[in-house]
C-alpha positions in Angstrom: -32.0 0.1 2.8 -30.0 -3.1 2.4 -31.3 -5.6 -0.2 -30.5 -9.3 -0.1 -28.1 -8.9 -3.0 -26.3 -6.1 -1.2 -26.0 -8.1 2.0 -24.8 -11.1 0.1 -22.1 -9.0 -1.7 -21.0 -7.5 1.6 -20.9 -10.9 3.3 -18.9 -12.3 0.5 -16.5 -9.3 0.6 -16.1 -9.8 4.4 -15.3 -13.5 3.9 -12.7 -12.7 1.2 -11.2 -9.9 3.3 -10.8 -12.3 6.3 -9.3 -14.9 4.1 -6.9 -12.3 2.6 -5.8 -11.1 6.0 -5.1 -14.7 7.1 -3.3 -15.3 3.8 -1.2 -12.2 4.4 -0.1 -13.4 7.8 0.8 -16.8 6.5 2.7 -15.4 3.5 4.6 -13.0 5.8 5.7 -15.9 8.0 6.7 -18.1 5.1 8.6 -15.4 3.3 10.4 -14.1 6.3 11.3 -17.6 7.5 12.5 -18.8 4.0 13.9 -15.7 2.3 17.4 -17.3 2.1 15.9 -20.5 0.7 13.9 -18.4 -1.9 17.1 -16.5 -2.9 19.0 -19.8 -3.3 16.2 -21.3 -5.3 15.9 -18.3 -7.6 19.7 -18.4 -8.2 19.6 -22.1 -9.1 16.4 -22.0 -11.2 18.0 -20.2 -14.2 15.3 -18.9 -16.6 12.6 -20.2 -14.3 14.0 -17.9 -11.6 12.5 -15.0 -13.6 9.0 -16.3 -13.3 9.5 -17.4 -9.7 10.7 -13.9 -8.9 7.6 -12.3 -10.4 5.5 -14.7 -8.3 7.4 -13.7 -5.1 6.7 -10.0 -5.9 3.0 -10.7 -6.2 3.1 -12.6 -2.9 4.8 -9.7 -1.2 1.8 -7.6 -2.1 -0.1 -9.7 0.5 2.5 -8.7 3.2 4.0 -5.6 4.7 7.5 -6.8 3.6 9.2 -4.4 1.2 10.3 -5.7 -2.1 13.4 -3.5 -2.5 15.9 -6.0 -1.1 14.6 -8.6 -3.5 15.1 -6.1 -6.4 18.7 -5.4 -5.3 19.3 -9.2 -5.2 17.7 -9.8 -8.7 19.6 -6.8 -10.1 22.9 -8.4 -8.9 21.8 -11.8 -10.2 20.3 -11.1 -13.6 21.5 -7.6 -14.5 19.7 -4.2 -14.5 17.4 -4.6 -17.5 16.0 -8.1 -16.7 15.7 -7.0 -13.0 13.8 -3.9 -14.1 11.3 -6.0 -16.1 11.0 -8.6 -13.3 10.6 -6.0 -10.5 8.3 -3.7 -12.5 6.1 -6.5 -13.6 6.1 -8.2 -10.2 5.4 -5.0 -8.3 2.7 -4.0 -10.7 1.0 -7.4 -10.0 1.5 -6.8 -6.3 -0.1 -3.4 -6.6 -3.1 -5.0 -8.4 -3.5 -7.5 -5.6 -3.5 -4.7 -3.0 -6.0 -2.7 -5.1 -8.4 -5.7 -5.2 -8.0 -6.1 -1.4 -8.9 -2.5 -1.0 -11.9 -2.9 -3.3 -13.2 -5.8 -1.2 -12.6 -3.8 1.9 -14.6 -0.9 0.5 -17.5 -3.2 -0.4 -17.4 -5.0 3.0 -17.6 -1.7 4.9 -20.0 -0.1 2.5 -17.5 2.7 2.2 -18.9 4.6 -0.8 -22.1 5.3 1.0 -20.3 6.4 4.2 -17.3 8.4 2.8 -19.0 11.8 3.0 -19.0 11.5 6.8 -15.2 11.1 7.1 -13.4 13.7 9.1 -11.0 16.4 7.7 -12.7 16.2 4.3 -11.3 12.8 3.4 -14.6 11.9 1.8 -13.8 14.5 -0.9 -10.3 13.0 -1.5 -9.6 12.8 -5.2 -8.3 9.3 -5.1 -8.8 8.9 -8.8 -6.5 11.8 -9.6 -3.4 10.6 -11.5 -1.4 13.2 -9.4 -2.6 11.5 -6.2 -2.1 8.0 -7.6 1.5 8.7 -8.7 2.6 11.3 -6.1 1.4 9.5 -3.0 3.3 6.4 -4.0 6.5 8.4 -3.4 5.8 8.6 0.3 8.5 6.3 1.8 7.3 3.1 3.6 3.6 3.3 3.5 2.9 5.2 0.2 2.6 2.4 -2.3 0.4 0.1 -0.2 -1.7 3.0 1.1 -2.4 4.3 -2.4 -3.2 0.8 -3.7 -5.7 0.1 -0.9 -7.2 3.6 -1.0 -7.6 3.3 -4.8 -9.5 0.1 -4.3 -11.7 1.4 -1.5 -12.6 4.5 -3.6 -13.2 2.3 -6.7 -10.8 4.1 -8.9 -11.1 2.8 -12.5 -8.8 -0.1 -12.8 -7.1 1.0 -16.0 -6.2 4.5 -14.6 -4.9 2.8 -11.5 -2.9 0.3 -13.5 -1.1 2.8 -15.7 -0.3 5.2 -12.8 0.9 2.3 -10.7 3.1 0.9 -13.5 4.6 4.3 -14.2 5.7 4.8 -10.6 6.6 1.2 -10.0 8.9 0.9 -13.0 10.6 4.2 -12.1 11.3 2.9 -8.6 12.3 -0.5 -9.8 14.9 1.1 -12.2 16.7 2.7 -9.2 16.9 -0.6 -7.3 17.6 -2.8 -10.3 20.5 -0.7 -11.5 21.7 -0.4 -7.8 21.6 -4.1 -7.5 23.4 -4.6 -10.8 26.1 -2.3 -9.5 26.5 -4.4 -6.4 26.6 -7.5 -8.6 29.4 -6.0 -10.7 31.4 -5.3 -7.5 30.9 -8.9 -6.4 31.7 -10.3 -9.8 28.2 -11.8 -10.3 27.8 -10.8 -14.0 
């Protein structure tokens, strides 16, 4: 039985979800249209480029655009250690954005009450397991976003989600940051 409070929360979640999807589309269009401008701006911004880069990562969490090319660029521009911090922090923020979108999606669809009816035993998925939260992120392409949204939908405790995300995000960021730094060395950037 739905109470007025439950209906209000669901209505609010649906509104936030619709707004988020629209924001995702707008961000995707802006970022894909202006990626060269963003790169040039980060290059000229000096120290502010670090904060701008972190914000760009967080914005990429609202899109389906991968952040790896940005990490390569930042690795070539700032060196591997600063790029690792920027990419790790930015991608962790991005994962948190995706988690909260998933949480709102779960509330809007009343998922927790309906999950037992999912086919193939998906209702029994241990989405709060650190093994799932870390391992499923390794699936190329869809893994990180799928895990983030799933963790939100399943209401995984945020601290568990955050440390497992940060662990895998920083490991992946290290690969691309050092790769980008190697490219930067070849090009004489640093």
